[in-house]
C-alpha positions in Angstrom: 93.7 113.7 98.7 96.7 112.1 100.4 94.7 109.0 101.1 93.9 108.6 97.4 97.5 109.1 96.5 98.5 106.4 99.1 95.8 104.0 97.9 97.0 104.2 94.3 100.3 102.6 95.1 98.9 99.1 96.0 97.4 98.8 92.6 100.7 99.4 91.0 102.4 96.9 93.2 100.0 94.2 92.2 102.1 93.5 89.1 104.0 91.1 91.4 100.9 89.0 91.7 101.2 87.9 88.1 104.1 85.4 88.3 103.6 84.0 84.8 104.4 87.4 83.4 107.7 87.5 85.4 108.6 84.0 84.3 107.9 84.7 80.6 105.9 81.5 80.2 102.9 83.2 78.6 102.2 86.0 76.2 102.1 89.1 78.3 99.8 90.8 75.8 97.2 88.2 76.6 97.1 89.4 80.3 94.5 91.8 81.6 95.8 95.2 82.9 96.5 94.8 86.6 93.8 97.3 87.6 91.3 95.2 85.7 92.5 91.7 86.9 92.7 92.9 90.5 90.0 95.4 91.3 90.8 97.2 94.6 88.4 98.5 97.1 89.7 100.4 100.1 87.8 101.9 103.0 88.8 103.5 106.3 87.3 101.1 108.9 88.4 103.1 111.9 91.0 105.8 112.6 94.3 104.4 111.6 92.9 101.2 109.9 92.3 100.8 106.2 90.7 97.7 104.8 91.7 96.6 101.3 89.5 94.1 99.4 90.4 92.7 96.0 88.0 91.4 93.5 90.1 88.9 91.6 89.2 88.0 88.0 88.8 84.2 87.6 92.0 82.5 86.4 94.2 85.1 88.2 95.6 84.8 91.7 97.0 87.1 94.4 100.0 85.3 95.9 100.0 86.1 99.6 103.7 86.4 100.1 104.0 88.8 97.2 101.4 91.3 98.3 103.1 94.5 99.4 101.4 97.8 100.3 103.5 100.7 101.1 102.5 104.3 101.9 103.7 107.0 99.6 103.0 109.7 102.1 105.1 110.3 105.3 101.9 110.8 107.3 101.0 107.1 106.9 102.8 104.2 108.6 102.5 100.7 107.3 101.7 97.9 109.7 101.8 94.1 109.2 99.1 93.0 106.8 96.3 90.7 108.1 94.9 88.2 105.6 91.9 85.9 105.7 92.7 82.2 105.3 94.1 81.4 101.9 94.2 78.2 99.8 97.2 76.4 98.3 97.7 76.4 94.5 100.4 74.6 92.5 102.0 77.3 90.3 103.9 76.0 87.3 106.6 78.7 87.8 106.8 79.0 91.6 105.6 75.7 92.9 103.2 75.4 95.8 101.9 78.9 96.8 99.3 80.3 99.1 96.7 82.5 97.3 
C-alpha cells in the first residue's frame, strides 16, 4: 500500500511538464488532465529499483529537467533519475529544451 501511495505523487508532479500552462500562453481548459496526458506505469524491477514509464499523448512533452519524483513515505529514499536519450525541442516559452 505504501508503494501505491508513493507512486501517486509522481503523477501529481507532472503538472510541471506542461510549460504552456505555467506561461499562460494557451487556454488551460483545452489541456488534458495530467493523468490522461502522461499515463504512468511503474514496476519494481529489482529490490530497491522502480522503473517509471510514461506514455505521452501526442502534442505533449515531458521536459527532462522538470521531472521530479519524490517519495512520500520515509521508508523510500530517492536516487538520481536515469533517463533514456532525449531529443531537443524548441519551446515557445522556455526556448530549447530536452524532452
